[in-house]
Structure formats: structure tokens, C-alpha cells
C-alpha positions in Angstrom: 14.2 7.4 -48.4 12.5 8.4 -45.2 9.4 6.6 -43.9 6.9 7.5 -41.2 6.1 4.7 -38.8 2.9 4.8 -36.7 1.6 2.6 -33.9 -2.1 3.2 -33.9 -4.7 3.4 -31.2 -3.5 6.4 -29.3 -6.0 9.1 -28.2 -4.9 12.6 -29.2 -5.1 15.2 -26.5 -3.5 18.6 -25.9 -2.6 21.7 -28.0 -1.4 21.9 -31.6 -0.4 25.2 -33.2 -1.2 25.8 -36.8 1.6 27.0 -39.1 1.4 29.6 -41.9 -0.5 28.6 -45.0 1.6 27.1 -47.8 -1.0 28.1 -50.4 -0.9 31.6 -49.1 2.8 31.9 -48.7 3.8 30.8 -52.2 2.0 33.7 -54.1 2.9 36.2 -51.5 6.6 35.3 -51.8 6.3 35.4 -55.6 4.7 38.9 -55.4 8.1 40.2 -54.3 9.1 40.0 -58.0 6.9 43.0 -58.6 9.0 45.4 -56.5 12.5 46.7 -56.0 13.8 46.6 -52.4 13.3 44.3 -49.4 9.9 42.7 -48.8 9.5 41.2 -45.3 7.1 38.3 -44.9 6.2 36.8 -41.5 4.8 33.4 -40.5 6.3 31.5 -43.4 6.1 27.7 -42.9 9.2 25.5 -43.1 8.1 23.3 -46.1 9.7 21.7 -49.2 7.5 23.9 -51.5 8.7 27.0 -49.7 12.3 26.0 -50.2 11.6 25.3 -53.9 10.1 28.8 -54.5 13.1 30.4 -52.6 15.5 28.6 -54.9 13.4 29.6 -57.9 13.6 33.3 -57.0 17.3 33.1 -56.2 17.8 31.7 -59.7 16.3 34.8 -61.1 18.9 36.8 -59.2 16.7 37.9 -56.3 18.2 38.0 -52.8 16.3 35.7 -50.4 17.1 35.5 -46.7 15.6 34.1 -43.6 13.1 31.4 -42.6 9.9 32.0 -40.6 10.5 35.7 -41.3 11.6 35.8 -44.9 13.2 38.8 -46.6 13.1 39.0 -50.5 14.7 41.7 -52.7 14.0 41.3 -56.4 15.7 44.5 -57.4 18.6 42.8 -59.1 16.8 40.2 -61.3 19.1 39.0 -64.1 17.1 36.0 -65.4 13.4 35.5 -66.4 13.6 31.7 -66.9 12.0 29.2 -64.5 13.8 25.9 -65.3 12.2 22.5 -65.5 14.3 21.0 -62.7 12.6 23.3 -60.2 9.2 23.8 -61.7 8.6 20.0 -62.3 8.3 19.5 -58.5 5.6 22.1 -57.8 2.7 23.3 -60.0 2.5 26.6 -58.1 5.8 27.7 -59.9 3.5 28.9 -62.7 2.8 31.9 -60.4 6.0 33.5 -61.5 4.7 33.9 -65.0 2.5 36.9 -64.5 4.8 39.0 -62.3 7.8 38.4 -64.5 5.9 39.5 -67.7 4.4 42.5 -65.9 7.6 43.8 -64.5 10.3 42.6 -66.8 8.3 42.3 -70.1 9.2 38.7 -70.6 9.3 35.2 -69.0 10.2 31.7 -69.9 8.6 29.2 -67.5 8.6 25.4 -67.8 5.2 23.8 -67.8 4.6 22.8 -64.2 4.7 19.4 -62.4 3.7 18.6 -58.8 1.1 16.3 -57.4 -0.5 13.9 -60.0 -4.1 14.8 -59.1 -5.3 15.9 -62.5 -4.4 18.0 -65.4 -4.9 21.4 -63.8 -4.2 23.1 -67.1 -2.5 26.5 -67.3 -4.5 27.5 -70.3 -6.6 29.8 -68.2 -3.5 31.7 -67.1 -2.2 32.0 -70.7 -5.6 33.1 -72.1 -5.8 35.9 -69.6 -2.3 37.1 -70.2 -3.1 37.1 -74.0 -6.2 39.2 -73.3 -3.9 41.7 -71.5 -1.6 41.9 -74.6 1.0 39.3 -74.0 2.4 37.2 -76.8 2.5 33.6 -75.8 4.5 30.7 -77.4 4.7 27.1 -76.2 7.8 25.4 -77.3 10.1 22.6 -75.9 7.9 22.3 -72.8 8.2 26.0 -71.9 5.8 28.9 -71.9 7.4 32.0 -73.4 5.6 35.3 -72.8 6.4 38.8 -73.9 4.8 42.2 -73.5 6.1 45.8 -73.6 3.5 46.6 -71.0 0.4 44.6 -70.1 -2.9 46.3 -70.6 -6.0 46.1 -68.4 -8.7 43.8 -69.6 -12.0 42.1 -68.7 -11.3 38.5 -68.0 -13.7 35.6 -67.4 -12.4 32.4 -65.9 -14.2 29.4 -67.3 -13.7 27.6 -64.0 -12.7 29.0 -60.7 -8.9 28.9 -60.5 -7.0 29.9 -57.4 -3.5 30.1 -59.0 -5.0 31.7 -62.2 -6.7 34.4 -60.1 -3.5 35.0 -58.2 -1.3 35.0 -61.2 -3.4 37.5 -63.1 -4.1 39.7 -60.1 -0.3 40.1 -59.7 0.2 40.8 -63.4 -2.7 43.3 -63.4 -1.1 45.2 -60.5 1.5 46.6 -62.8 -0.6 46.7 -66.0 -1.8 49.9 -67.7 -5.4 50.5 -66.9 -8.1 48.4 -65.0 -8.4 44.7 -65.1 -11.7 42.9 -64.0 -11.6 39.3 -63.1 -14.9 37.5 -63.3 -15.6 34.1 -61.7 -12.5 34.8 -59.6 -11.5 32.4 -56.8 -12.8 33.5 -53.4 -10.3 31.5 -51.2 -8.7 33.2 -48.1 -5.3 32.8 -49.8 -6.5 35.0 -52.6 -7.6 37.7 -50.1 -4.2 37.4 -48.3 -2.4 38.1 -51.6 -4.7 41.0 -52.4 -4.0 42.6 -49.0 -0.2 42.3 -49.7 -0.6 43.8 -53.2 -2.6 46.7 -51.7 0.2 47.2 -49.2 2.5 47.5 -52.2 0.3 50.3 -53.6 -2.0 48.4 -56.0 -5.7 49.3 -56.0 -7.8 46.1 -55.6 -11.5 45.8 -54.9 -13.6 42.7 -54.5 -11.1 40.2 -53.3 -13.0 37.3 -51.6 -15.9 37.7 -54.1 -16.4 36.4 -57.6 -15.5 39.8 -59.2 -12.1 41.4 -58.5 -11.1 44.8 -59.9 -7.5 45.8 -60.1 -6.3 49.2 -61.1 -2.7 48.9 -62.3 0.2 51.1 -61.1 3.4 52.1 -62.8 5.5 50.9 -59.9 4.9 49.1 -56.6 6.8 49.4 -53.3 8.1 46.7 -51.0 5.9 45.7 -48.2 6.0 44.0 -44.7 3.2 41.4 -44.5 2.1 38.2 -42.8 0.8 34.8 -43.9 -2.6 33.6 -42.8 -2.9 30.3 -40.8 -3.1 27.1 -42.9 -6.8 26.1 -43.0 -6.0 22.7 -44.5 -3.5 21.9 -41.8 -6.1 22.9 -39.2 -8.8 20.7 -40.8 -6.4 17.8 -40.9 -5.7 18.0 -37.2 -9.4 18.5 -36.5 -10.1 15.2 -38.3 -7.2 13.5 -36.5 -8.9 14.5 -33.2 -12.2 13.1 -34.3 -10.7 9.8 -35.6 -9.0 9.0 -32.3 -11.8 10.2 -30.0 -9.5 12.9 -28.9 -9.7 16.3 -27.3 -7.4 18.7 -29.1 -7.1 22.5 -29.1 -6.4 23.8 -32.6 -4.5 27.0 -31.8 -3.7 29.8 -34.2 -6.3 28.8 -36.8 -8.9 31.1 -38.3 -12.3 29.6 -37.5 -14.0 31.8 -40.1 -11.9 30.1 -42.8 -13.2 26.7 -41.6 -17.0 27.1 -41.7 -17.7 24.3 -44.2 -15.3 22.0 -42.5 -16.7 22.7 -39.1 -20.3 22.1 -40.3 -19.3 18.8 -41.9 -17.4 17.5 -38.9 -20.2 18.4 -36.5 -22.6 16.3 -38.5 -20.3 13.3 -37.9 -20.8 13.8 -34.1 -17.7 15.7 -33.3 -17.8 18.6 -30.8 -16.2 21.8 -32.1 -16.1 24.7 -29.6 -14.6 28.2 -30.2 -11.9 29.0 -27.7 -9.6 31.9 -27.3 -7.1 31.6 -30.1 -8.7 28.8 -32.0 -11.0 25.8 -31.7 -11.4 22.9 -29.3 -12.2 19.6 -31.1 -13.7 16.7 -29.2 -14.1 13.3 -31.0 -17.2 11.2 -30.7 -17.2 7.6 -29.6 -19.5 6.8 -32.6 -18.8 8.4 -36.0 -21.9 9.2 -38.1 -21.5 8.7 -41.8 -22.2 11.9 -43.9 -22.1 12.7 -47.6 -19.4 15.1 -48.7 -19.1 17.1 -51.9 -15.9 19.1 -52.6 -16.4 22.6 -53.9 -14.3 25.8 -54.4 -14.3 28.0 -51.3 -16.5 28.6 -49.3 -17.5 24.9 -49.9 -15.8 21.8 -48.5 -12.2 21.9 -49.6 -10.8 19.3 -52.1 -7.6 19.4 -50.0 -9.5 17.7 -47.1 -11.3 15.1 -49.2 -8.8 12.3 -48.6 -8.7 13.0 -44.8 -12.5 13.1 -44.6 -12.6 9.7 -46.4 -10.5 8.2 -43.6 -13.0 9.4 -41.0 -15.9 8.1 -43.0 -14.2 4.7 -43.3 -14.9 4.1 -39.6 -18.4 5.7 -39.7 -21.6 4.0 -38.7 -23.1 3.7 -42.2 -22.5 4.6 -45.9 -21.0 7.8 -47.1 -20.8 9.2 -50.6 -17.9 11.5 -51.3 -18.1 13.4 -54.5 -15.0 15.1 -55.9 -15.9 18.0 -58.2 -12.7 20.1 -58.2 -10.0 17.7 -59.5 -10.2 14.5 -61.5 -7.9 11.6 -60.5 -8.0 12.5 -56.8 -8.9 9.1 -55.4 -5.4 7.5 -55.7 -5.3 7.1 -51.9 -8.3 4.7 -52.1 -6.2 1.6 -53.0 -3.9 2.2 -50.0 -6.8 2.7 -47.6 -8.4 -0.5 -48.8 -5.1 -2.3 -48.0 -5.7 -1.1 -44.4 -9.2 -2.6 -44.4 -11.4 0.3 -45.6 -14.4 -0.6 -47.7 -14.4 2.0 -50.5 -15.7 1.7 -54.1 -15.0 4.4 -56.7 -17.6 5.2 -59.3 -16.4 8.0 -61.6 -15.9 11.1 -59.5 -17.7 9.6 -56.4 -16.4 7.2 -53.8 -18.9 5.1 -51.8 -17.4 4.5 -48.3 -19.0 1.8 -46.1 -17.9 2.2 -42.5 -16.0 -0.7 -41.0 -15.4 -1.7 -37.4 -11.7 -0.8 -37.6 -8.6 -0.3 -39.8 -5.5 -2.4 -39.8 -1.9 -1.2 -40.0 -0.1 -2.0 -43.2 2.8 -0.8 -45.3 1.4 1.8 -47.7 2.8 4.4 -50.2 1.9 8.0 -50.5 0.9 9.2 -54.0 0.4 13.0 -53.4 0.4 15.6 -50.6 -3.1 15.2 -49.2 -3.1 11.4 -49.8 0.0 11.4 -47.5 -2.0 13.1 -44.8 -4.9 10.7 -45.2 -2.6 7.7 -44.7 -1.1 9.2 -41.6 -4.6 9.7 -40.2 -5.5 6.2 -41.0 -2.4 5.0 -39.2 -3.4 6.9 -36.1 -6.6 4.9 -35.8 -5.5 1.6 -37.2 -4.7 -1.5 -35.1 -1.0 -2.3 -35.3 1.8 -0.7 -37.2 1.6 1.4 -40.4 4.6 2.3 -42.4 4.2 5.1 -45.0 6.8 5.4 -47.7 7.4 8.3 -50.2 6.7 10.8 -47.5 8.5 13.6 -49.4 5.0 14.5 -50.5 4.0 15.3 -46.9 7.0 17.6 -46.4 5.6 19.8 -49.2 2.6 20.9 -47.2 2.8 20.0 -43.5 5.3 21.5 -41.2 6.9 18.9 -38.9 3.8 16.8 -38.8 5.3 13.9 -36.9 6.6 16.2 -34.1 3.2 18.0 -33.8 1.3 14.7 -33.7 3.8 13.2 -31.1 3.2 16.3 -28.9 -0.5 15.4 -28.6 0.0 11.8 -27.9 0.5 10.0 -31.2 3.1 7.2 -31.5 4.7 8.3 -34.7 8.3 8.7 -35.8 10.3 9.3 -38.9 12.9 6.7 -39.9 15.6 6.7 -42.5 15.7 4.2 -45.3 
């Protein structure tokens, strides 16, 4: 099994280009299930999760070709079953449920797996589909759904759910009548999907707000579309620059998607300057400790909580990091303490007392964003850090060791 080896203490400097967003690409690729003909999708990142969704669509009988520019033709679907062997590795696989029921009238989808960062139940997806007229059965670890044609409905999500909003938005695009989603997720990835669906011929209003209205169509047409830059990848490299006292240009990012991150990082003493095509990030010699509370967009993203914790671990005081989006998302804490961090977990809060420095150690990744946090810790730690179980990182960061090496990090991937 591959490992990442990092010799810490190197200052990062130069340009790093941000890839397409994993969390935007997955639902956009899945939306191809709603149409006949070739959909063309640009700026698709090379990630394990993308390869999984491609295999999943191929298993339905769709034609899937290409890489960074992906072509998908779901005109010849022969299966509506998403098997456990694929779905268990990626929770986002549940996104196929709504489109399959909407277009084919049926779906059989294994209950999802993926990162162990909390239950993230699919009950909100199922409740919404039932409100639209679908019959739902849970048996043998699978969700089985049927509907002759989904009907528009008014749906209120008890909690803001990105995949739930995306799933039902896709299903509603082929439903009869109008669907209104209340307490909908506002993330840029939701807006990206809405723009693609509108290009297919769906009528969608309010994407990016808490109320989204979708007027269903009888059929949708193929589309050519692009994927937005990955704001989580951008935030990760911004924090890496700050940790190492670096000076890094984050190219190809969307600064307007990073407002909460930029505000939080500026409070730590980092300099963040808009430049043509992105942001310039300059690290501070002394890191100021700040409190962080994760929230749905436009708040500080839960997917950057672990990385921010590393920055706070070398801060000049005490920071309280409160996780409000997912339970069980502090599994990286034990590994960071092995590297010398002073962190105490109290319920959904972590109290981080800044230390003079971290030490390299052998550590193990537990999930995708925890993997990123351990890599960041290795960049600033004294000595050598070896990170195992890095298959997590390959799910969400495109060629991270190559990008970091290009801006001065001493990092390499090794076999075994």
C-alpha cells in the first residue's frame, strides 16, 4: 500500500493551479443519466471518486469516454442497480437514485459507504422522493425505488443537505409539475449543477439560495458544461502556504467561493491578496490563534476543519474549533497529537493550544480531509512524517504530492 513521505521545514513558494471540484463533478456527471445522447463535461479532476462514478455509470450501460474532458451517453442504459461493491467506497453514489427513478421509473441502490465521518443518513433523500410519489423499500442493504412518473412537490429539508438538494433537484427536473425545495443547500457545487440542468432544458430558479424552484420537463437534452474550481483544494493550499510561512499564488480558484476561508485565515495573520486569475497567499511568521465554527455554505467549510486545526496547532494561543456539520469528524486529532499537537476534544469542540513546533512521526489517515491535515502537518513538522492509508487522499486531491513538490515541499509517494 502506498505511503507519502514528507521531510518537513520547507517554505512553499511559487504557483499552484487548482483542479476541478470533486464535489461539483460527481453530480454533474451523474446528471448525464437524465438525457439521451452525448454530454460533454470539461475540467473533470483525475480522482479515485471520479473513476468510481465512471465505473458506476458504465455498469448501468452508459458509454463513458475521456478524462479531463469527459463524454457520457446514457441513452443505452440497461441496468438500474448500483451495487454494493462500488457504492460502499463513496457516499456520493446515492446521487444516482433520483435521476434513475425520474428517467427510468425505478432504481436499486446500495446504501452508501465512504469516509467514516458520521452517519450522514439518506433518509432526507428518501423522504423527498416519497413526497414526489415514489414507492421506497429498504431491503438487504439496498434502497429500492419505483415511480411511473415523479410529481412535483413542496419539500422541506430538516437539515441543509448538499447531496439531498442535488439528488432531488435532478429528480425534479424530469418530474411532472413544479417542485419547491426549502432549506436547500446553497453551496457553489449546487449552483454548478443547477446551471448544467438549465443547459439541459430544466427551468430552475433560486439556486444558491435557501429556496429552489424546479419546473419539470418531459425530456432533457445533452449539454456541454464545465466544472467549477475546487474551493476545498484551494483552501488546503492556502493553509499550506500559511503553515510554512510561504508565498504561494493559488491560480484558477474562485475567490468569491472562499470568502469565509479568506476571512478566517486573514485573522491568523496571513496575507491574502487578489491577483489576476486567483489569490496570492503570504504566510505570517507568527500565527494568531482564532476560534473556528464550521457551518454550511457560506460559512467556514467542514471540509477545511482538519486543515485549519493544523494551523491552529502552531498558533500563539488557544483556539476552539467547533464542528457543527458532521459528528465524528475529529479522528485526525489522535494522529496530530502523535506529532506533538496539544488538542483536547470536548463533544463537538476541539480545544487547540498552540505549541512551538510539530515533530515528524508515522501516522495513519482515517478519511479524506484528515489525510490532507496530516500532509499539512508533515510540511511544518521537524523531521520525517510517513502517512499510510493514503488512498483516502486520492479520492479528493489531484496529484497532491506533485503539486506540493512543484512549490518547494520535500514530499514523495512510495510503494509498500
